[in-house]
C-alpha positions, -999 to +999 in steps of 0.1 A: +217-243+499+203-270+521+179-291+511+150-306+528+145-345+531+110-357+523+097-390+532+089-420+510+055-414+513+058-380+504+082-389+476+054-413+459+027-384+464+048-359+442+057-384+420+022-399+414+011-362+411+036-353+385+028-386+368-009-376+365-002-340+353+019-350+326+001-380+309+016-373+277+052-385+287+036-418+294+002-425+284+000-462+284+016-464+315-004-477+348+006-453+376-003-485+403+024-507+389+048-481+388+043-474+426+042-512+433+077-515+416+089-486+436+074-498+469+090-528+464+127-511+460+131-487+485+168-477+473+156-468+439+129-443+457+156-427+480+174-423+444+143-407+433+142-381+463+182-374+451+171-364+418+139-346+437+160-326+459+188-315+437+159-300+413+154-327+387+118-337+390+119-372+379+090-386+362+085-417+343+091-418+306+093-452+293+089-489+302+115-516+287+097-545+284+131-566+278+140-558+315+106-549+327+118-513+341+104-482+342+124-456+330+128-422+350+145-392+333+150-355+351+121-335+336+128-301+353+120-276+322+157-263+332+188-281+341+186-293+375+192-261+399+215-280+425+236-300+398+246-269+377+284-250+375+302-286+371+329-297+348+323-329+331+343-360+351+373-359+376+401-358+349+387-324+337+385-313+376+420-324+386+432-304+351+418-271+364+447-252+383+425-221+393+389-214+398+379-253+402+341-259+403+326-276+435+323-307+417+322-326+381+290-344+368+297-378+362+311-384+399+279-367+413+258-388+388+273-420+402+273-406+439+235-399+436+230-433+418+219-425+384+230-425+348+238-391+328+214-388+296+231-399+263+225-380+236+198-406+223+182-400+260+183-360+255+166-359+221+141-384+232+134-364+263+128-337+240+102-352+223+080-350+254+085-312+259+108-285+254+136-285+281+168-265+284+153-238+271+177-211+289+198-236+305+223-265+289+231-300+302+261-319+302+257-353+280+273-386+285+301-382+259+316-409+236+350-422+246+366-409+212+352-372+220+366-374+257+402-387+248+408-353+225+398-336+259+362-323+248+325-335+262+290-329+247+261-313+260+228-299+245+201-277+250+169-262+232+171-231+211+149-221+180+125-249+183+155-270+178+177-295+198+215-286+197+241-308+204+274-290+212+310-296+225+328-280+250+367-285+268+355-306+297+368-289+323+344-259+312+320-250+337+288-225+335+264-211+361+234-222+335+248-258+327+241-289+347+233-323+339+202-348+337+198-379+348+178-415+345+171-442+368+157-477+355+133-492+384 
C-alpha cells in the first residue's frame, strides 16, 4: 500500500491538532515550545512523518528535563497498520525457512529512526488511554529472553495490560510494533 508524502507544514499541523485533542497525554506541556523544537530539528520532524505515514499517530507523551527533550510515542489506538506482520528481528527472519514475513520489527524501527517501546514505555503509554485492545505490539526484548529465542509483546485486554512472550520468528496480522522518538 503506497502512502502519501505530506509536507513539513502539514505534519506540524497534524501534530498540533493531535496535541490539542489529547491534552490528557501532556497537560503540562506547551505546544509552541514543542513546535519550535521540531522546526529546529527537521530530521526529527521527518521521522515523525514516517511514524505518521505508517499509521502510528505520534503524539507527545512526556518531557525529559535532564536531556531537554520531548518524547513522542506512537499513539494510534491499535498497533500501527503498516508495521504489522513482522517477526521480531533479523536473526528471527533469517531462521524462518518458509512463509517468511516481509520484514522484522527491529530493522524497520531502525530504518525509520525510532526506538521500539520497552515494557516500561508500554506500561506508561497504557496510563494515557487504552491501546492495543484488538492488536498487540512487539516490545524491546531483554537480552536474556532474546538469547533463548523469545521476544515479548504487549496488549490491553479485560482492563489489564498484558505482557506475553512468543518465539521471535512468529508474526501475526494483528501484531505490529510501536516506537518512540526524542526531540
